[in-house]
MARNUFI-836760 format. One record per residue (C-alpha): x, z, y. Coordinates in steps of 0.001 Angstrom, whole numbers. Layout:
<atoms>
<px:X pz:Z py:Y> .
...
</atoms>
This chain:
<atoms>
<px:106435 pz:280104 py:120642> .
<px:102713 pz:280028 py:120089> .
<px:100378 pz:279613 py:123036> .
<px:96961 pz:281240 py:123186> .
<px:94020 pz:279147 py:121972> .
<px:91685 pz:277883 py:124651> .
<px:88254 pz:279409 py:123921> .
<px:86434 pz:276235 py:124957> .
<px:88194 pz:274311 py:122166> .
<px:87067 pz:276792 py:119508> .
<px:83328 pz:276547 py:120227> .
<px:81137 pz:274618 py:117794> .
<px:80974 pz:271008 py:119168> .
<px:78020 pz:268550 py:119149> .
<px:79751 pz:266223 py:116725> .
<px:80079 pz:269034 py:114211> .
<px:76317 pz:269652 py:114387> .
<px:75703 pz:265883 py:113935> .
<px:77941 pz:265854 py:110935> .
<px:76241 pz:268816 py:109391> .
<px:72791 pz:267128 py:109782> .
<px:74100 pz:263837 py:108345> .
<px:75206 pz:265754 py:105171> .
<px:72190 pz:268028 py:104586> .
<px:69199 pz:266218 py:106156> .
<px:67473 pz:262948 py:106887> .
<px:67540 pz:263606 py:110645> .
<px:69152 pz:260886 py:112749> .
<px:70006 pz:262769 py:115906> .
<px:68345 pz:261464 py:119113> .
<px:68863 pz:264455 py:121359> .
<px:70549 pz:267848 py:121133> .
<px:70692 pz:270978 py:123302> .
<px:71401 pz:274646 py:123034> .
<px:68212 pz:276630 py:122315> .
<px:69725 pz:280100 py:123049> .
<px:71765 pz:282810 py:121421> .
<px:71197 pz:284662 py:118210> .
<px:70871 pz:288473 py:118050> .
<px:74447 pz:288669 py:116763> .
<px:76002 pz:286498 py:119440> .
<px:75796 pz:283131 py:117673> .
<px:74186 pz:279977 py:118967> .
<px:71039 pz:278044 py:118218> .
<px:70644 pz:274301 py:118760> .
<px:67398 pz:272301 py:118996> .
<px:67875 pz:268711 py:117743> .
<px:65469 pz:265895 py:118193> .
<px:65364 pz:263315 py:115417> .
<px:64645 pz:259663 py:116010> .
<px:62943 pz:259306 py:112579> .
<px:59877 pz:261643 py:112741> .
<px:58910 pz:261323 py:109074> .
<px:60689 pz:264464 py:107780> .
<px:61197 pz:266467 py:111011> .
<px:58253 pz:265974 py:113330> .
<px:59224 pz:268759 py:115679> .
<px:62958 pz:268235 py:115304> .
<px:65498 pz:270512 py:113661> .
<px:66726 pz:273913 py:114593> .
<px:70383 pz:274770 py:113717> .
<px:71853 pz:278203 py:113854> .
<px:75587 pz:278946 py:114050> .
<px:76175 pz:282652 py:113435> .
<px:79727 pz:282360 py:114720> .
<px:79815 pz:280210 py:117870> .
<px:83528 pz:279409 py:117177> .
<px:83219 pz:278358 py:113444> .
<px:81230 pz:275352 py:112318> .
<px:81209 pz:276676 py:108797> .
<px:78737 pz:279390 py:109910> .
<px:76182 pz:276742 py:110890> .
<px:72970 pz:276145 py:108866> .
<px:69777 pz:274192 py:109287> .
<px:66788 pz:276497 py:109767> .
<px:64037 pz:273752 py:109649> .
<px:62779 pz:272589 py:106341> .
<px:61868 pz:268928 py:106004> .
<px:58258 pz:268086 py:105719> .
<px:56694 pz:265695 py:103282> .
<px:53405 pz:264007 py:103495> .
<px:52500 pz:263406 py:99866> .
<px:48923 pz:262346 py:100790> .
<px:50361 pz:259285 py:102523> .
<px:51529 pz:257975 py:99162> .
<px:47981 pz:257599 py:98027> .
<px:47415 pz:255163 py:100859> .
<px:49959 pz:252757 py:99412> .
<px:48512 pz:249702 py:97731> .
<px:50341 pz:248363 py:94756> .
</atoms>
């Protein structure tokens, strides 16, 4: 006999957000917190990165389905500072 699934187990977990960021970004997670809900009932996360080179203000992640990590995507684009390369001395 099958038992009902506990809703708290189905929710997207912090480690899933960390794994997503490790695959698709240069962000090394320093802090993480929920930043609210989306219009369609999903969740937003604000993630602070320890390396500020690409994500000075951190990363925002949206999960359209709060119970499915496959619905999560990174909203923040990485920044590049090409002018800094001109300061390199070779």
